[in-house]
C-alpha positions as CSV (number, residue, x, y, z in Angstrom):
1,M,0.0,0.0,0.0
2,K,2.8,2.4,0.8
3,L,4.4,1.7,-2.6
4,I,1.2,2.7,-4.4
5,S,1.1,5.9,-2.3
6,N,4.7,6.8,-3.2
7,R,3.9,6.2,-6.9
8,I,0.9,8.5,-6.7
9,K,3.1,11.2,-5.1
10,I,5.7,10.8,-7.9
11,L,3.0,11.2,-10.6
12,V,0.9,13.8,-8.9
13,L,3.5,16.3,-7.7
14,P,4.9,17.2,-11.1
15,L,1.3,17.5,-12.4
16,L,0.4,19.8,-9.5
17,L,3.4,22.0,-10.3
18,V,2.4,22.4,-13.9
19,I,-1.2,23.2,-12.9
20,L,0.0,25.8,-10.3
21,T,2.3,27.4,-12.9
22,D,-0.5,27.6,-15.5
23,C,-2.9,29.0,-12.9
24,S,-0.4,31.8,-12.0
25,K,-0.2,32.8,-15.7
26,D,-3.9,32.5,-16.1
27,T,-4.4,34.7,-13.0
28,L,-2.1,37.5,-14.5
29,S,-3.9,37.2,-17.8
30,A,-7.3,37.5,-16.2
31,Q,-6.1,40.5,-14.1
32,I,-4.9,42.5,-17.0
33,I,-8.2,42.4,-19.0
34,G,-9.9,45.8,-19.0
35,N,-9.2,49.5,-19.3
36,W,-6.1,51.1,-17.5
37,K,-4.9,54.7,-17.1
38,I,-1.4,55.8,-16.0
39,T,-1.5,57.3,-12.5
40,N,2.3,57.7,-11.8
41,I,5.6,57.3,-13.6
42,F,8.3,56.9,-11.0
43,V,11.9,57.2,-12.1
44,K,14.8,56.3,-9.9
45,Q,18.4,57.1,-11.1
46,G,21.2,55.4,-9.3
47,T,20.8,55.7,-5.6
48,A,18.5,58.8,-5.8
49,A,15.0,58.7,-4.5
50,D,12.0,57.9,-6.8
51,A,10.6,60.9,-8.5
52,D,7.1,61.0,-10.1
53,Q,7.5,62.2,-13.7
54,L,3.8,62.1,-14.5
55,P,3.0,65.7,-13.3
56,A,5.8,67.1,-15.5
57,L,4.5,65.0,-18.5
58,V,0.9,66.2,-17.9
59,N,2.2,69.8,-17.6
60,A,3.8,69.5,-21.0
61,L,1.1,67.3,-22.5
62,P,-2.2,67.6,-20.6
63,C,-3.6,64.9,-22.8
64,A,-1.3,62.3,-21.3
65,K,-3.7,61.8,-18.4
66,E,-6.4,60.7,-20.9
67,I,-4.5,57.8,-22.5
68,V,-6.4,54.5,-21.8
69,F,-4.9,51.1,-22.4
70,N,-7.5,48.5,-23.2
71,F,-6.2,44.9,-22.7
72,R,-8.5,42.4,-24.3
73,K,-8.6,38.6,-24.2
74,K,-6.5,36.6,-26.7
75,G,-3.5,39.0,-26.4
76,K,-4.9,42.2,-28.0
77,V,-4.4,45.7,-26.7
78,T,-5.7,49.0,-28.0
79,Y,-5.1,52.6,-27.0
80,S,-7.5,55.4,-26.6
81,T,-5.3,58.3,-27.2
82,P,-6.1,62.0,-27.9
83,M,-4.6,63.2,-31.2
84,E,-2.1,65.5,-29.4
85,C,-0.7,62.5,-27.5
86,Q,-0.1,60.2,-30.4
87,S,3.7,60.5,-30.0
88,I,3.4,59.0,-26.5
89,A,1.3,56.1,-27.8
90,N,3.8,55.5,-30.5
91,N,6.4,54.7,-27.9
92,F,4.3,51.8,-26.8
93,S,2.6,50.5,-29.9
94,G,3.2,52.5,-33.0
95,S,-0.2,54.2,-32.8
96,S,-3.7,53.6,-31.3
97,E,-4.1,50.6,-33.6
98,V,-4.4,47.1,-32.2
99,S,-1.2,45.7,-30.8
100,E,-0.3,42.2,-29.4
101,Y,0.6,41.5,-25.8
102,E,1.7,38.4,-24.0
103,I,2.5,37.6,-20.4
104,N,5.6,35.4,-19.8
105,E,6.0,34.6,-16.1
106,D,6.2,38.1,-14.6
107,K,6.9,40.0,-17.8
108,L,4.5,41.9,-20.1
109,V,5.6,42.0,-23.8
110,I,3.7,44.5,-26.0
111,T,4.4,44.2,-29.7
112,G,3.2,46.8,-32.3
113,K,5.5,49.0,-34.3
114,N,8.0,48.5,-31.5
115,T,8.4,45.7,-28.9
116,N,8.5,46.7,-25.3
117,T,9.1,44.4,-22.3
118,F,8.1,45.3,-18.8
119,G,8.3,43.7,-15.4
120,L,4.6,43.1,-14.4
121,S,2.9,43.0,-11.1
122,F,-0.6,43.6,-9.6
123,S,-1.9,44.9,-6.3
124,G,-5.6,45.1,-6.2
125,S,-6.8,47.3,-9.0
126,T,-3.3,48.6,-9.6
127,M,-0.9,47.3,-12.2
128,T,2.8,48.2,-12.3
129,W,5.2,48.0,-15.2
130,T,8.9,48.1,-14.4
131,I,11.8,48.9,-16.7
132,V,15.4,48.7,-15.6
133,D,18.1,50.2,-17.8
134,G,21.9,50.2,-17.2
135,S,24.0,48.1,-14.9
136,G,25.7,48.9,-11.6
137,T,24.0,50.9,-8.9
138,A,25.2,54.3,-10.0
139,S,24.2,54.1,-13.6
140,M,21.0,52.1,-13.2
141,T,17.7,53.8,-14.0
142,T,14.5,52.1,-12.8
143,T,11.1,53.3,-14.2
144,R,7.9,52.1,-12.6
145,I,4.7,52.9,-14.5
146,I,1.6,52.7,-12.3
147,L,-1.7,52.1,-13.9
148,Q,-5.2,52.1,-12.3
149,K,-8.0,49.9,-13.6
150,Q,-10.9,51.9,-14.8
């Protein structure tokens, strides 16, 4: 009887790991579906403190606060972007046309005219995209884009 129990454990444990991994990806995929607006863009250079760059961006381009990302099922994302903010949307997708997205573990990859990869995390109705540029503490820049579900 103990031999059968051990065989079941050997067969069930790897299957359970696969299911849990798939569920984690499915959970992230389910969380991303919907409309999202940027609420903060924190930039940290080297060892300096985070600084929210969104107020400066909105001061220069008031329309920036009106950009809406619409993540749909089956890996499609569109952008609702006022005409005066098309240059910002182009940085992410190449325009307000439909782009593709996929989630690989804790990474979000958006592919349109350009391909952008972000670290991805969620906390309640908040989504965070993270980009780290450079190497070494002094030259590293970390950007965290905070989005709120609408």
